[in-house]
N, C-alpha and C positions, 0 to 999 in steps of 0.2 A: 142213667135211670136207676132208681132205687125201688126196691119193694121190700115188704116186711114178711118175716116168718115168725109165727107165734110159737113159743115154747109151751110145754105143758104147764098148767097152772102151778104156781109155787105158793108157799105160805103167805107171801106178801102180795100175791095177785098174779096176773098174767104178765110175763116178760115178753118184750118184743125185741127182736134183733133186726138190724138193718144191714143188708149186704149190697155191694155194688153188682150191677148186672149190665153187661155190654150187649146191647141188642144189635145183631148184625144188620138189621134193616135200617138202623140209624146211620151206620156207615155208608150203606148203599144209597140212602136218600141224600146224604151229604155229597156223595160223589155225583149224583145226578144234578143236584143244585149247582155244584161247581161247574159242571159241563155246560149247563144251560146259561150260567152266568158268562162263561167264555163266549158262547154264541151270541148272547145279548150284547156284548161289547163289540163283537165283530160285525154283526149285521147292520147296525146304523152306519158304520163307516163304509161298508160296501154299498149301501143305498145312496151314500153321498158321492159315489164314484171312485172311492179309494180302493181300487181293485188289487192293490198290493197287500191288503189286509189278509192275514192268516192267523189261525190258532196255533201258536208255536209250541205249546206243551200238550199237544193232542194225545201223546202216548202215555199220559199220566192219569187217565180217566177210566182205567179198568175196562169193563165191558163196553163202555161208550167210545173207547179209543178208535175202533174201526169206523164208527159213524163220523167222528170228528175228522178222521183222515179223509173220508169221502167228501166231507164238507170242504176241506182244503183242496181236494182234487177237482171238485166242481168249480171252485173259485179260480183255480189254475186254468181250467178250460175256458171259463167265461172271460178271464183276462186275456188269454191268447186270442179268442174270437174277436173281442173288441179291438185289440191291437191290429189284427189282420184287416178289420173293416176300415181302419184309418188310412 
């Protein structure tokens, strides 16, 4: 993201400087999108009965890592339950 800072007017007019600005919300949003993308890939496979599906890099999503770990734990329990029913 870039934004402009205006300097004081000079003889030639107003000068504008552009500086880079890293918005921490942008990184957080990218992290959330990546986590939901991982779930979006896993859920259709699970719904097809492929219960061995897991999110393998669950620990790489910062604040969402515990949620993805619980997603995998739930899938483990579901898989075990279905296997016991057979």
